[in-house]
C-alpha positions in Angstrom: 15.9 21.9 -10.3 16.7 18.2 -10.7 16.5 16.6 -14.1 13.5 14.6 -13.0 11.6 17.6 -11.7 12.4 19.5 -15.0 11.0 16.5 -17.0 7.8 16.4 -14.9 7.3 20.2 -15.3 7.8 20.0 -19.1 5.4 17.1 -19.2 2.7 19.0 -17.3 3.2 22.0 -19.6 2.9 19.8 -22.7 -0.3 18.2 -21.3 -1.8 21.5 -20.4 -1.1 22.8 -24.0 -2.4 19.6 -25.5 -5.5 19.8 -23.4 -6.1 23.5 -24.4 -5.7 22.6 -28.0 -8.1 19.7 -27.6 -10.7 22.0 -25.9 -10.2 24.6 -28.6 -10.8 22.0 -31.3 -14.0 20.9 -29.5 -15.2 24.5 -29.2 -14.4 25.1 -32.9 -16.3 22.0 -34.0 -19.4 23.1 -31.9 -19.2 26.6 -33.3 -19.0 25.2 -36.9 -22.1 23.1 -36.2 -24.0 26.2 -34.8 -23.0 28.4 -37.7 -23.7 25.8 -40.4 -27.5 26.7 -40.7 -26.6 30.4 -40.9 -24.0 29.8 -43.7 -26.5 27.6 -45.5 -29.2 30.3 -45.3 -26.7 33.0 -46.5 -25.7 30.7 -49.5 -29.3 30.1 -50.4 -30.1 33.9 -50.1 -27.1 34.7 -52.4 -28.3 32.0 -54.9 -31.8 33.5 -55.0 -30.4 37.0 -55.5 -28.3 35.8 -58.4 -31.3 34.1 -59.9 -33.5 37.2 -59.4 -30.9 39.5 -60.9 -30.6 37.2 -64.0 -34.4 37.1 -64.4 -34.5 40.9 -64.2 -31.7 41.2 -66.7 -33.6 39.0 -69.2 -36.7 41.2 -68.8 -34.6 44.2 -69.7 -33.0 42.5 -72.6 -36.4 41.4 -73.9 -37.5 45.0 -73.9 -40.0 44.7 -71.1 -40.3 46.7 -67.9 -37.6 46.3 -65.4 -39.2 44.8 -62.2 -36.6 46.7 -60.1 -37.1 50.1 -61.6 -38.4 52.8 -59.3 -39.3 56.2 -60.6 -37.1 58.8 -58.9 -39.0 61.2 -56.7 -37.7 64.1 -58.6 -39.4 62.9 -61.8 -42.7 61.8 -60.4 -45.9 63.6 -61.5 -44.3 66.0 -64.1 -46.7 67.6 -66.6 -45.9 69.6 -69.7 -46.6 69.8 -73.4 -44.9 67.5 -75.9 -42.6 70.2 -77.2 -41.7 71.3 -73.7 -41.2 67.6 -72.7 -38.7 67.2 -75.5 -36.9 70.3 -74.6 -36.8 69.4 -70.9 -35.6 65.9 -71.6 -32.8 67.2 -73.9 -31.7 69.6 -71.2 -31.7 67.0 -68.5 -29.8 64.5 -70.8 -27.1 67.1 -71.2 -27.0 67.7 -67.4 -26.5 64.0 -67.0 -23.6 64.0 -69.5 -22.0 67.0 -67.9 -22.2 65.6 -64.3 -21.5 61.9 -64.9 -17.8 61.5 -65.4 -17.9 57.7 -65.4 -20.3 57.8 -68.4 -18.3 60.3 -70.3 -15.0 58.6 -69.9 -16.0 54.9 -70.1 -19.5 54.4 -71.6 -20.1 57.3 -74.0 -21.0 55.3 -77.2 -24.0 55.5 -79.6 -25.2 52.1 -78.6 -25.0 52.9 -74.9 -26.8 56.2 -75.3 -29.6 54.4 -77.2 -29.7 51.7 -74.6 -30.2 54.2 -71.8 -32.9 56.1 -73.7 -34.8 53.0 -74.8 -34.7 51.7 -71.2 -36.4 54.9 -70.0 -39.0 54.7 -72.7 -39.8 51.1 -71.8 -40.3 52.3 -68.2 -42.7 54.9 -69.6 -40.6 57.8 -68.4 -41.9 60.3 -70.9 -40.4 63.3 -69.1 -37.1 62.1 -67.6 -34.9 64.3 -65.5 -31.2 64.0 -64.8 -31.8 61.5 -62.0 -33.7 59.2 -64.4 -30.8 59.2 -66.8 -28.4 58.4 -63.9 -30.6 55.6 -62.5 -30.9 54.1 -66.0 -27.2 54.3 -66.6 -26.3 52.7 -63.3 -28.9 50.0 -63.7 -27.8 49.0 -67.2 -24.1 49.2 -66.1 -24.7 46.9 -63.1 -26.6 44.4 -65.2 -23.7 44.3 -67.7 -25.7 45.7 -70.6 -23.4 48.6 -71.5 -20.2 48.2 -73.4 -17.3 49.9 -71.9 -15.4 52.0 -74.4 -13.2 54.7 -72.9 -13.2 58.0 -74.8 -11.2 61.2 -74.4 -13.2 63.8 -72.3 -14.6 66.5 -74.5 -14.6 70.2 -73.5 -18.0 71.6 -72.4 -19.1 74.6 -74.5 -18.8 77.9 -72.7 -22.0 79.5 -71.6 -22.3 83.1 -72.7 -23.3 85.4 -69.8 -26.6 87.2 -70.2 -28.6 90.0 -68.6 -30.0 88.9 -65.2 -33.7 90.0 -64.9 -35.2 91.3 -61.6 -36.0 88.2 -59.5 -39.3 89.5 -58.3 -40.5 90.5 -61.7 -39.3 87.2 -63.2 -41.3 85.2 -60.5 -44.4 87.2 -61.2 -44.0 86.8 -65.0 -43.7 83.0 -64.6 -46.6 82.8 -62.2 -48.8 84.6 -64.7 -47.7 82.4 -67.5 -48.3 79.3 -65.5 -52.0 80.1 -65.3 -52.6 81.9 -68.6 -50.0 81.0 -71.2 -51.2 78.3 -73.6 -48.6 75.5 -73.8 -50.6 72.9 -75.6 -53.6 72.7 -77.9 -55.7 69.5 -78.1 -58.8 69.3 -80.4 -59.1 73.1 -80.5 -58.7 73.7 -76.8 -55.7 75.6 -75.4 -54.3 74.3 -72.1 -52.1 76.3 -69.7 -49.5 74.5 -67.6 -51.8 74.9 -64.6 -54.6 73.1 -66.4 -52.3 70.3 -67.5 -51.1 69.8 -63.9 -54.8 69.3 -62.8 -55.3 66.4 -65.3 -55.1 62.8 -64.2 -52.2 60.8 -65.6 -54.3 59.1 -68.2 -56.0 62.4 -69.3 -52.6 64.0 -69.5 -51.1 61.2 -71.7 -54.2 61.5 -74.0 -54.1 65.3 -74.3 -50.3 65.6 -74.6 -50.0 62.7 -76.9 -47.1 61.1 -74.9 -47.4 57.6 -76.1 -46.2 55.4 -78.9 -44.1 57.1 -81.5 -44.8 60.5 -79.9 -42.7 59.7 -76.9 -39.8 62.1 -76.7 -36.5 60.7 -78.0 -33.3 62.3 -76.9 -30.3 59.9 -77.3 -28.6 62.4 -79.6 -28.1 64.9 -76.8 -26.3 62.5 -74.4 -23.0 63.2 -76.0 -20.4 66.0 -76.3 
C-alpha cells in the first residue's frame, strides 16, 4: 500500500472513531437529561426519609410512642395476670439475651437495658415476648440511641434435667387449669385464664391492673 493510501486509510479510521465518540457523547448527554428527573426524585425521596427518621427519633427521645413501631404478631392479644405477666416478661427477656449475640457482645449495659425496657413500656407492651425485645433492640440500635460497649460473653447457667411428665396427662392438666384455675382476683372475683382471654383489651387492663406503675418492669433480667 502506497504512503498516500495508508494516510487516507488512517484518516478514515480516525474520522470514524471521532464520529463514534461524538455520537456516544450525544447519546450520553441525552441519557443524562432523561435520567435527571429520576435522580432528582430519588434524591428527594432520600431527603424525606432522612427527615422522617429524624422526626421518629425525636419522638422516641421525648418518651412518646414510636410512629414506626408495629406490635409483633407473636405478642398480639396476650392475656394473663399481673404476676404471670411479670414472670413471662422476665423469661422472654432472658430468651432475648440468650439468643441475641450482638446485644450480649456489643450493647449489654444497664443504660441500654433500661432503654429497651422503657421503649416497650411507652409502646404499651405490657406483656412483651422475645420478639418484642428483639424489635425494640434493633429499632433503638438503628436510631443510634444505644451506646456500644463490648463486653466479654458470660456463660449461660446450666439447666438441670428434670422428670418429663406424660405428654397426654400434661395437656389435660393444662386444659383443666385453663378453664378452672384462678389466676387473678379483682374486687373479690376470681378469674381463670379462659375468662381473662374473653375480656376486651380495656376490660383486661382494668381487671389485671396493667397500667401506670403496675406495668411489669424487667430490665434487671436482660443480663447475664
